[in-house]
Phi, psi and omega in degrees: 000123187257156170247178177279338177291131181271128179238137181229134177235133185238124174248136186233135169239095187296321184302321184260359183051053181229143180227147161236128179257107191254126180254143179226144174116208188254128174245119182247170178296340173266327177285338183295342180299317176308313182290330174297319180296322178286329170294319178299310178302314186292327181290332185280349184298322175204150172306137178069022181307123164270129183254134166245126180263105181263107181250013180305331185252018178246164172259115183237134181289147184300321177298318178295318183290331177291322178295312184298319182288331178286321172309309186299307192288328183269346176070028182216151169267163183300154187305322184290336185270319176227087185298339182275348177060055178301160175273133174249121178262087191239132171239148180234127173260114183266157175294154179297332180277354179271341185283141174289154180300136183093354183244130183272140172253141007275150175253129179249126185247000000 
């Protein structure tokens, strides 16, 4: 069961340079900005950090998911979030109901 309130849990393994950002609740094109901030902080912990954005327990609006997928493909967050345009090794685990027809979830980009 999801709520409208966005909750985020971050798990970090510094030895393996991996972080998982797990979101629950409702992710909108407005609230996705908060996820960007969390991703930026996690990415800054160590060079070459791999980020996994787990959205499987969230209700995500199509516009917000497309923004995240754009970040995954470009390896960058939006300019206004990260003006330095750091490199992000990002994969997204999308909820089954967010995947367009013909695309398997979870999708790793």
